[in-house]
C-alpha distance (Angstrom), angle and dihedral (degrees) to the residues before:
residue distance angle dihedral
M1 . . .
R2 3.85 . .
Q3 3.80 120.8 .
T4 3.82 126.3 -150.0
N5 3.89 135.4 -157.1
Q6 3.87 95.6 -133.4
A7 3.81 122.1 114.8
P8 3.74 116.4 -105.0
S9 3.77 113.5 -81.1
Q10 3.87 92.6 -119.7
N11 3.89 90.7 67.0
R12 3.79 94.8 61.1
P13 3.73 97.5 67.7
A14 3.82 89.5 52.7
S15 3.79 94.0 55.9
G16 3.81 89.4 47.7
R17 3.80 91.9 55.7
L18 3.79 91.9 52.8
A19 3.76 90.8 52.1
R20 3.75 91.8 50.8
R21 3.85 91.6 48.9
A22 3.79 90.8 51.9
L23 3.77 90.3 51.3
V24 3.81 92.7 50.7
W25 3.81 91.9 47.8
S26 3.78 91.5 51.1
S27 3.79 90.3 50.5
L28 3.83 92.1 51.8
V29 3.79 93.1 49.9
A30 3.80 90.5 49.8
A31 3.82 91.6 49.4
A32 3.83 91.8 50.2
A33 3.79 90.4 50.3
I34 3.79 90.9 51.7
A35 3.81 91.5 47.8
I36 3.79 92.0 49.9
A37 3.75 91.3 47.2
G38 3.79 89.3 51.4
C39 3.89 92.1 56.9
Q40 3.78 93.6 52.2
S41 3.76 129.6 81.6
S42 3.70 116.3 -114.2
T43 3.84 91.4 -121.6
P44 3.85 133.3 35.8
Q45 3.84 90.4 -131.8
A46 3.78 92.3 59.9
A47 3.83 92.3 51.2
A48 3.78 92.5 53.2
H49 3.79 91.2 48.0
D50 3.82 92.9 53.4
R51 3.86 95.2 53.3
P52 3.87 115.1 95.6
S53 3.79 115.0 -111.3
V54 3.91 119.1 -115.4
T55 3.86 119.9 -139.1
S56 3.84 132.9 175.2
P57 3.90 115.8 -102.8
S58 3.83 116.5 -102.0
T59 3.91 121.8 -125.4
P60 3.83 111.1 -113.3
A61 3.82 116.6 -124.3
V62 3.86 116.9 -101.3
E63 3.77 114.4 -125.2
P64 3.82 115.1 -126.2
A65 3.81 117.9 -107.7
S66 3.79 115.0 -98.2
L67 3.82 124.1 -140.8
T68 3.79 129.2 -149.4
I69 3.82 121.1 -165.7
S70 3.80 121.2 -168.2
P71 3.00 127.3 -130.6
T72 3.79 88.3 37.4
D73 3.77 126.7 -116.9
G74 3.78 112.8 -75.3
S75 3.80 96.0 22.4
T76 3.81 114.2 154.2
S77 3.82 134.1 -169.1
V78 3.80 88.7 27.5
R79 3.80 112.1 175.9
P80 3.81 109.8 -110.7
D81 3.80 89.8 -130.7
A82 3.82 91.1 58.4
T83 3.81 113.5 115.9
I84 3.80 118.4 -125.8
T85 3.81 112.1 -139.8
V86 3.80 132.5 -178.6
S87 3.82 120.8 -166.5
A88 3.80 134.1 -177.5
D89 3.82 125.5 -148.7
G90 3.79 118.9 -162.9
G91 3.80 93.5 10.3
T92 3.79 146.5 32.0
L93 3.79 130.7 -87.6
Q94 3.78 115.6 -106.5
D95 3.79 102.9 177.5
V96 3.81 136.9 5.4
S97 3.79 124.3 -177.8
V98 3.80 127.4 179.6
R99 3.80 117.4 -179.2
S100 3.77 135.6 168.3
G101 3.78 122.9 -129.9
D102 3.81 91.6 -90.9
G103 3.80 91.9 52.2
A104 3.81 98.7 -102.5
A105 3.81 110.2 149.7
V106 3.79 124.8 -130.7
E107 3.80 111.8 -140.8
G108 3.77 122.5 -137.4
T109 3.80 145.4 170.3
L110 3.82 130.7 -116.7
N111 3.79 120.3 -143.7
D112 3.82 120.4 -123.0
A113 3.79 93.2 -100.5
K114 3.82 90.1 53.0
T115 3.78 90.0 -129.3
T116 3.83 101.1 109.8
W117 3.82 131.6 44.9
T118 3.82 118.7 -168.1
A119 3.80 125.1 -167.7
K120 3.80 118.6 -124.8
G121 3.78 120.6 -138.3
G122 3.75 128.0 3.1
L123 3.77 136.9 -62.9
R124 3.76 126.0 -110.2
P125 3.79 117.4 -106.6
S126 3.82 119.0 -112.8
A127 3.80 91.1 22.8
T128 3.81 137.6 124.7
Y129 3.81 120.8 -135.7
Q130 3.78 130.0 -162.3
V131 3.81 117.0 -152.4
S132 3.83 120.0 -163.1
A133 3.80 123.8 179.7
S134 3.80 139.5 169.6
A135 3.80 134.2 -171.2
V136 3.83 138.1 177.5
N137 3.80 130.4 -141.8
E138 3.82 126.7 -139.6
A139 3.79 90.8 -81.1
G140 3.79 91.4 56.0
E141 3.80 93.3 -109.8
A142 3.82 113.2 149.0
T143 3.81 128.8 -131.4
S144 3.79 123.7 -172.3
Q145 3.80 135.5 -172.0
T146 3.81 138.8 176.5
A147 3.79 135.0 -160.8
T148 3.80 135.6 -174.3
L149 3.80 123.2 -153.0
T150 3.81 136.0 173.4
T151 3.80 127.6 -148.0
L152 3.78 125.3 -136.1
K153 3.79 125.5 -90.1
P154 3.84 108.6 -115.4
R155 3.77 127.6 -136.0
D156 3.81 88.3 -121.4
T157 3.79 142.5 -20.8
A158 3.80 123.5 -95.5
T159 3.80 101.0 -133.4
Y160 3.80 120.9 -152.7
G161 3.79 141.7 157.3
I162 3.80 140.5 -161.2
I163 3.80 119.9 -117.2
P164 2.97 125.3 -127.2
S165 3.78 105.9 31.8
G166 3.76 131.9 159.4
S167 3.77 137.3 48.1
T168 3.83 99.3 -72.7
P169 3.84 111.4 108.3
V170 3.79 117.1 -117.2
G171 3.78 133.5 -150.5
V172 3.79 127.7 -86.2
G173 3.82 92.1 -105.4
M174 3.79 95.3 55.0
P175 3.81 111.6 122.8
V176 3.79 126.2 -161.2
A177 3.80 112.1 -102.2
I178 3.80 128.8 -166.2
Q179 3.79 97.7 -164.8
F180 3.81 123.6 -167.1
V181 3.78 126.1 -161.9
T182 3.81 91.8 -140.1
P183 3.83 125.6 33.0
V184 3.79 119.5 -90.5
D185 3.80 115.0 -125.4
A186 3.80 112.4 -105.8
D187 3.81 93.0 -121.8
T188 3.82 91.2 53.1
R189 3.81 99.3 49.0
A190 3.80 93.9 85.8
A191 3.82 90.3 56.7
V192 3.81 89.7 53.8
E193 3.79 93.1 46.1
R194 3.81 93.8 51.6
R195 3.80 91.0 59.6
V196 3.80 102.0 49.8
S197 3.80 127.2 83.0
V198 3.80 142.2 -179.0
T199 3.80 125.5 -156.7
S200 3.77 127.5 175.8
T201 3.79 143.6 -179.0
P202 2.96 109.8 -107.0
A203 3.80 92.5 31.1
M204 3.79 117.0 -114.5
K205 3.78 129.5 -164.8
G206 3.80 113.2 -129.1
A207 3.80 146.6 146.2
W208 3.80 140.7 -126.5
G209 3.78 122.1 -127.8
W210 3.80 138.3 162.6
L211 3.80 112.3 -112.7
D212 3.79 87.3 -171.1
G213 3.80 136.2 -33.8
R214 3.79 92.5 -67.6
Q215 3.82 102.1 42.2
L216 3.80 126.7 64.8
I217 3.82 106.5 -173.9
W218 3.81 132.8 -166.3
R219 3.80 117.2 -166.1
P220 3.80 128.7 179.1
A221 3.80 120.8 -119.6
T222 3.82 90.1 -106.5
Y223 3.78 134.3 7.5
W224 3.79 112.3 -61.6
K225 3.78 119.1 -94.5
P226 3.83 112.1 -112.0
G227 3.81 110.6 -99.9
T228 3.82 95.2 28.0
K229 3.81 114.7 148.1
V230 3.79 115.2 -143.7
T231 3.81 132.0 -165.2
V232 3.80 123.1 -167.0
K233 3.81 125.1 -168.2
A234 3.78 125.7 -170.6
N235 3.81 108.3 -174.2
I236 3.78 91.6 177.1
A237 3.80 104.9 129.0
G238 3.79 112.2 137.5
I239 3.81 101.8 31.5
E240 3.79 120.6 133.6
T241 3.81 100.5 -138.4
H242 3.80 93.4 177.5
N243 3.79 136.2 -0.6
G244 3.82 105.3 -51.2
L245 3.84 94.4 -10.1
W246 3.81 114.7 117.2
T247 3.79 132.6 179.4
D248 3.80 108.2 -121.4
H249 3.82 104.7 -167.6
D250 3.79 147.0 29.6
A251 3.79 120.4 -119.8
S252 3.79 140.6 -166.6
S253 3.78 138.8 -173.1
T254 3.79 138.7 -169.2
F255 3.77 127.2 -162.1
T256 3.80 142.0 163.1
I257 3.80 130.7 -129.9
G258 3.80 117.0 -123.3
D259 3.80 131.0 -159.2
A260 3.79 120.0 -37.8
M261 3.82 102.4 -101.2
V262 3.81 106.3 178.4
S263 3.81 120.9 167.1
T264 3.79 132.5 -175.0
V265 3.82 122.7 -151.7
N266 3.80 116.0 -161.9
T267 3.78 108.1 -160.4
K268 3.82 91.8 -165.3
T269 3.82 98.0 51.3
H270 3.84 92.5 34.4
R271 3.80 91.8 -132.6
M272 3.81 133.8 128.0
T273 3.82 117.1 -155.4
V274 3.82 112.5 -158.3
T275 3.83 119.6 -160.2
R276 3.78 132.3 -178.4
N277 3.80 118.8 -161.2
G278 3.80 88.4 -16.8
K279 3.81 96.7 -50.5
V280 3.81 121.2 113.1
L281 3.81 110.6 -119.5
R282 3.80 101.1 175.8
V283 3.79 144.5 -16.3
L284 3.82 109.5 -138.6
K285 3.80 130.5 -164.1
V286 3.81 113.2 -121.0
S287 3.77 142.8 174.7
T288 3.80 117.4 -146.8
G289 3.81 133.2 -173.3
R290 3.75 117.7 -41.5
P291 3.80 118.5 -116.2
G292 3.80 115.1 -74.2
S293 3.76 139.5 94.9
D294 3.81 92.1 -100.1
T295 3.81 100.5 36.9
E296 3.80 108.8 36.3
T297 3.81 112.2 107.2
R298 3.80 111.3 -108.4
N299 3.80 120.5 -108.3
G300 3.81 123.2 -125.9
I301 3.78 144.6 56.4
K302 3.81 115.4 -40.7
V303 3.79 134.0 178.1
I304 3.80 128.1 -142.0
L305 3.81 103.7 -104.6
S306 3.81 99.4 -175.4
R307 3.81 142.7 -11.7
E308 3.81 126.2 -134.8
S309 3.78 126.2 177.1
Q310 3.83 87.3 -149.8
H311 3.78 130.0 22.5
T312 3.81 134.6 168.2
M313 3.79 113.3 -134.4
D314 3.81 104.5 -146.4
S315 3.80 118.1 176.2
A316 3.79 89.7 -157.0
T317 3.83 87.0 77.8
I318 3.81 88.7 65.8
G319 3.79 96.0 42.0
I320 3.83 102.5 -90.2
K321 3.78 105.1 121.1
K322 3.77 128.9 -159.0
G323 3.79 110.6 -78.5
E324 3.79 93.3 26.4
K325 3.79 123.9 110.5
G326 3.79 111.7 -85.8
Y327 3.80 94.8 21.1
Y328 3.81 116.7 152.3
N329 3.78 138.8 169.3
I330 3.79 111.8 -175.5
D331 3.82 132.4 164.2
T332 3.81 111.3 -135.5
K333 3.79 136.5 -177.2
W334 3.81 133.2 -141.7
A335 3.79 92.6 20.8
M336 3.81 122.1 177.5
R337 3.82 117.3 -174.9
L338 3.83 118.9 -133.7
T339 3.83 103.1 170.2
W340 3.78 135.7 26.6
S341 3.80 88.3 -125.9
G342 3.81 91.4 65.4
E343 3.79 112.5 -88.5
F344 3.82 110.6 148.1
L345 3.77 141.1 170.3
H346 3.81 104.1 -128.9
S347 3.77 148.5 145.2
A348 3.81 113.6 -81.6
P349 3.82 111.9 178.1
W350 3.82 89.9 171.2
S351 3.85 92.7 64.6
V352 3.81 101.2 42.2
G353 3.80 90.2 114.8
A354 3.81 91.4 58.0
Q355 3.80 96.1 42.6
G356 3.78 108.9 109.0
N357 3.81 90.9 15.1
A358 3.80 114.1 52.5
N359 3.79 144.4 8.2
V360 3.80 110.6 -115.5
S361 3.81 107.6 147.0
H362 3.80 131.1 104.3
G363 3.82 89.0 -110.0
C364 3.80 103.5 -61.2
T365 3.80 124.6 111.4
N366 3.81 107.7 -109.9
L367 3.80 122.0 -152.4
A368 3.78 134.9 179.5
P369 3.83 111.7 -95.0
A370 3.82 94.7 -107.9
D371 3.80 92.9 46.5
A372 3.80 91.4 46.4
K373 3.81 91.2 51.5
W374 3.81 92.1 48.2
L375 3.81 92.0 48.7
F376 3.81 91.8 46.7
D377 3.81 91.1 52.5
H378 3.81 92.4 49.8
S379 3.79 97.5 43.8
R380 3.80 136.2 78.9
M381 3.77 139.0 -176.6
G382 3.79 109.0 -73.3
D383 3.82 97.3 33.4
V384 3.79 113.9 139.3
V385 3.81 122.9 -117.1
K386 3.80 116.2 -177.7
F387 3.82 120.6 -163.3
V388 3.79 120.9 -156.1
G389 3.79 133.0 174.4
S390 3.81 98.5 43.4
T391 3.79 125.3 114.9
R392 3.79 94.8 -153.1
K393 3.80 114.3 100.5
L394 3.80 122.4 -130.5
E395 3.82 112.0 -125.6
E396 3.80 112.9 -123.3
Y397 3.82 93.9 -125.9
N398 3.83 96.0 44.7
G399 3.81 100.6 100.5
Y400 3.80 129.6 -38.6
T401 3.78 92.0 -32.5
M402 3.82 100.1 152.3
W403 3.82 91.5 107.4
N404 3.80 88.2 75.1
E405 3.81 88.8 71.1
T406 3.79 133.9 58.3
L407 3.79 116.8 -106.9
A408 3.82 90.1 -105.3
Q409 3.80 90.7 52.3
W410 3.79 91.5 48.1
A411 3.82 91.9 49.4
K412 3.81 88.5 62.6
H413 3.82 87.0 71.3
S414 3.82 88.2 66.9
A415 3.80 118.3 111.6
L416 3.79 88.0 -140.5
């Protein structure tokens, strides 16, 4: 059998496959190169020109803050109870000033966001106000604005006063009274009450109430402590108390409480016991109103309203005219008023014989001249005089009568 030097026939197919694989690989590489070449620009300059440019973002401009003042600039016949407001949009308020023509400032409050300012209290009638405001935006840029407005001229002024006022100490029963000359409409009383305040040292709890349409009264829970200092503020300018009547100013008062002079008059025993700071000073003989529905002295706690060294008792002031039954016109000394209807403590030399024994007066408390003078010298407005033993009821409006109620009962007289 003849032998040959050739490789086995099964090795040839293997070498053929390798050659074919190399050819395919070369073709793929060439195709990839062509594809890559096709995605590229023919020149580097052209490629750079086609790429989008990149720039840094610009900061947008911040709009200035805008201000709105109400009522608007140039407004006339503005109601005094209108509320001035200033608001800022796109910023915060930095300063707001509202002043009347005489330079008086109007106070106001700023909301938490510092975007709205609201005036407190009212404006005075027949007055011109200048409003100035400034605000800043987020960039700290300032905006300012001004406005001028004029309030209406009222038909008339609602006159009022604060009692007590002045440096003379008052008694422990003295309430605070905001007293109007003409009655305040029922639907306006709440507006008045919201804008009055009482503070004291030491502090005292108390309550406001309307004694009648003309008298807004604040009384403490108990009698004042001697030495207490009291401040009253009535920020009530610009309130229409009645049709066409407007308050035109604010007011305030300070006063001090003196010794605790508290007296008790017993109409049955005809005696008046006078105490100072809890200690009995004297027991005085008296004669009070004689029996009768129109003459008996009223029962209850009263407060000295005023003191006059001389006073004419004229029954015409209570409707009994000259020539009518019960008419009188008598000059008295050392008179201290207890009720608006005409009950007084006073000297009565004509009834000394009855004092301590019988009630013979028209309703007043009669004292001997020397006792009346002593009591006058030791008393002050606001001292407490309590009457017991009478069957005649004291009307709640007839003097400072709020001590005949508890504080809770008195608070029910509030318009609020």
